[in-house]
Kinemage of the C-alpha trace (Angstrom):
@kinemage 1
@onewidth
@group {chain A} dominant
@subgroup {mainchain}
@vectorlist {calphas} color= white
{ca met a 1} P -41.011 4.694 22.791
{ca ala a 2} L -41.371 8.418 23.330
{ca gly a 3} L -41.416 7.998 27.100
{ca thr a 4} L -42.025 5.421 29.776
{ca asp a 5} L -45.763 6.309 29.854
{ca ser a 6} L -46.218 5.201 26.222
{ca arg a 7} L -43.924 2.160 26.378
{ca ile a 8} L -45.580 -1.230 25.988
{ca lys a 9} L -45.655 -2.854 29.441
{ca asp a 10} L -44.684 -6.527 29.415
{ca val a 11} L -47.507 -8.301 31.275
{ca gly a 12} L -45.794 -11.684 31.220
{ca pro a 13} L -47.676 -14.775 30.081
{ca gln a 14} L -51.032 -12.978 30.122
{ca pro a 15} L -53.155 -12.047 27.097
{ca gln a 16} L -51.894 -8.891 25.387
{ca ser a 17} L -52.700 -6.876 22.265
{ca phe a 18} L -51.120 -3.700 20.863
{ca asp a 19} L -50.251 -2.000 17.582
{ca leu a 20} L -46.911 -3.712 16.945
{ca glu a 21} L -45.904 -1.578 13.975
{ca ser a 22} L -46.550 1.698 15.806
{ca ala a 23} L -44.845 0.446 18.963
{ca thr a 24} L -41.804 -0.627 16.924
{ca lys a 25} L -41.554 2.671 15.055
{ca asp a 26} L -42.028 4.708 18.264
{ca asn a 27} L -39.469 2.749 20.302
{ca ala a 28} L -36.293 4.774 20.986
{ca glu a 29} L -34.536 2.151 23.123
{ca tyr a 30} L -31.906 -0.286 21.882
{ca arg a 31} L -34.016 -3.071 23.412
{ca ser a 32} L -37.452 -3.006 25.012
{ca val a 33} L -39.132 -6.322 25.862
{ca ala a 34} L -42.812 -5.928 24.960
{ca trp a 35} L -44.213 -9.376 25.814
{ca ser a 36} L -42.843 -12.526 27.450
{ca gly a 37} L -44.679 -15.814 27.176
{ca arg a 38} L -43.797 -19.269 28.391
{ca tyr a 39} L -42.493 -20.278 24.943
{ca leu a 40} L -41.634 -17.052 23.071
{ca gln a 41} L -40.915 -13.360 23.522
{ca val a 42} L -41.417 -10.120 21.532
{ca thr a 43} L -38.715 -7.458 21.771
{ca leu a 44} L -38.584 -4.015 20.114
{ca met a 45} L -35.240 -2.580 18.984
{ca ser a 46} L -33.941 0.762 17.709
{ca ile a 47} L -30.512 0.637 16.070
{ca pro a 48} L -28.760 3.995 15.527
{ca val a 49} L -27.199 4.995 12.199
{ca gly a 50} L -24.022 2.947 11.765
{ca gly a 51} L -24.906 0.720 14.740
{ca asp a 52} L -25.813 -2.929 14.699
{ca val a 53} L -27.829 -5.544 16.544
{ca gly a 54} L -24.570 -7.230 17.584
{ca leu a 55} L -22.887 -10.331 16.216
{ca glu a 56} L -24.190 -13.328 18.161
{ca ala a 57} L -25.475 -16.883 17.976
{ca his a 58} L -28.207 -18.394 20.156
{ca pro a 59} L -27.605 -22.163 20.352
{ca asp a 60} L -31.190 -23.048 21.323
{ca thr a 61} L -33.181 -20.052 20.103
{ca asp a 62} L -34.809 -19.585 16.715
{ca gln a 63} L -35.341 -15.902 15.949
{ca phe a 64} L -37.642 -13.885 13.679
{ca leu a 65} L -36.839 -10.209 13.060
{ca arg a 66} L -38.867 -7.686 11.044
{ca leu a 67} L -37.850 -4.173 10.033
{ca asp a 68} L -40.588 -1.564 10.289
{ca ala a 69} L -38.341 1.407 9.403
{ca gly a 70} L -34.838 1.984 8.105
{ca his a 71} L -32.285 0.074 6.052
{ca gly a 72} L -29.790 -2.569 7.027
{ca arg a 73} L -27.423 -5.298 5.962
{ca val a 74} L -27.993 -8.751 7.441
{ca gln a 75} L -25.122 -11.226 7.670
{ca met a 76} L -25.410 -14.846 8.833
{ca gly a 77} L -23.305 -17.958 8.834
{ca ala a 78} L -22.176 -21.104 10.594
{ca ala a 79} L -19.238 -19.338 12.305
{ca lys a 80} L -18.545 -15.737 13.354
{ca asp a 81} L -15.742 -15.541 10.796
{ca ala a 82} L -17.780 -17.260 8.050
{ca leu a 83} L -20.842 -15.083 7.489
{ca thr a 84} L -21.692 -16.437 4.045
{ca phe a 85} L -25.281 -15.107 3.875
{ca glu a 86} L -25.606 -11.358 3.173
{ca lys a 87} L -28.718 -9.406 2.210
{ca asp a 88} L -29.803 -5.771 2.181
{ca val a 89} L -33.071 -5.347 4.091
{ca ser a 90} L -35.494 -2.479 4.684
{ca asp a 91} L -39.000 -1.639 5.880
{ca gly a 92} L -41.214 -4.720 5.622
{ca trp a 93} L -38.403 -7.269 5.339
{ca cys a 94} L -38.030 -10.151 7.754
{ca val a 95} L -34.916 -12.040 8.814
{ca leu a 96} L -35.212 -15.679 9.930
{ca val a 97} L -32.350 -16.954 12.078
{ca pro a 98} L -32.127 -20.693 12.822
{ca ala a 99} L -30.828 -21.667 16.250
{ca gly a 100} L -27.040 -21.781 16.373
{ca thr a 101} L -26.552 -19.425 13.408
{ca trp a 102} L -24.209 -16.460 13.816
{ca his a 103} L -26.029 -13.286 12.775
{ca asn a 104} L -25.921 -9.509 12.767
{ca ile a 105} L -27.854 -6.647 11.193
{ca thr a 106} L -26.060 -3.343 10.636
{ca asn a 107} L -27.943 -0.093 10.102
{ca thr a 108} L -26.796 1.146 6.684
{ca gly a 109} L -29.384 3.927 6.438
{ca thr a 110} L -29.529 7.565 7.446
{ca thr a 111} L -32.160 7.144 10.191
{ca pro a 112} L -32.545 4.727 13.118
{ca met a 113} L -33.432 1.191 12.064
{ca gln a 114} L -36.639 0.131 13.847
{ca leu a 115} L -37.284 -3.583 14.191
{ca tyr a 116} L -38.903 -6.169 16.372
{ca thr a 117} L -37.789 -9.675 17.082
{ca val a 118} L -39.552 -12.810 18.245
{ca tyr a 119} L -37.427 -15.279 20.197
{ca ala a 120} L -38.513 -18.870 20.760
{ca pro a 121} L -37.886 -19.668 23.553
{ca ala a 122} L -37.805 -16.376 25.500
{ca his a 123} L -34.334 -14.887 25.734
{ca his a 124} L -34.515 -11.781 27.971
{ca arg a 125} L -35.805 -10.789 31.407
{ca pro a 126} L -39.472 -9.729 31.093
{ca asp a 127} L -40.076 -5.966 30.748
{ca thr a 128} L -36.357 -5.266 30.210
{ca val a 129} L -35.488 -1.848 28.780
{ca gln a 130} L -31.905 -1.173 27.677
{ca ala a 131} L -31.221 2.281 26.221
{ca thr a 132} L -28.053 1.337 24.326
{ca ala a 133} L -26.122 -1.699 23.120
{ca ala a 134} L -23.501 -0.940 25.801
{ca ala a 135} L -26.201 -0.997 28.505
{ca ala a 136} L -27.463 -4.318 27.145
{ca lys a 137} L -23.975 -5.808 27.195
{ca ala a 138} L -23.433 -4.646 30.798
{ca asp a 139} L -26.786 -6.011 32.038
{ca gln a 140} L -25.735 -9.092 34.032
{ca gly a 141} L -29.306 -9.900 35.143
{ca asp a 142} L -30.860 -10.165 31.692
{ca glu a 143} L -32.147 -13.749 31.912
{ca pro a 144} L -35.509 -15.264 30.921
{ca ala a 145} L -38.121 -15.632 33.669
{ca ala a 146} L -38.083 -18.808 35.756
{ca trp a 147} L -41.621 -19.543 34.531
{ca ser a 148} L -40.536 -19.567 30.864
{ca val a 149} L -39.883 -22.934 29.247
{ca gln a 150} L -36.201 -23.182 28.383
{ca pro a 151} L -34.052 -25.893 26.799
{ca lys a 152} L -31.178 -27.339 28.764
{ca pro a 153} L -28.678 -24.533 29.429
{ca ala a 154} L -26.322 -23.544 26.607
{ca ala a 155} L -24.525 -20.210 26.647
{ca asp a 156} L -24.970 -17.687 23.849
{ca thr a 157} L -21.835 -16.770 21.951
{ca his a 158} L -20.935 -13.221 20.980
{ca gly a 159} L -18.436 -11.893 18.442
């Protein structure tokens, strides 16, 4: 968000409540984990003009994404070179990604694309903040908390 003082602090698997739409729109970071539970996680994202979420597939993670600002193009499919589902999305749209599905959302607008995502199970280290996609890619310690409930290990795949 505007600064670290206004950023939503991930309190782990404790009760939490905040204005999700405002937090999403105010978030300036590529990724900011807002809440981590034992079974799911809420992450805020800001994707710059021309940028994207990043082509990936989570073998054991269903994912819900919702745009609160901006415009994008979602692509999904069974393989990274067979993205047969394409849809233009904008403020208010959601994207539902079944586990194992390759997916990406590219910002096709003229302003940052603001979205949040819900992972089930949790996918990132609690309270993680990554300013850019490059910082996220370089973050070797970005793993779910030991107290989160995870399926048997299966590595994510990236394009």
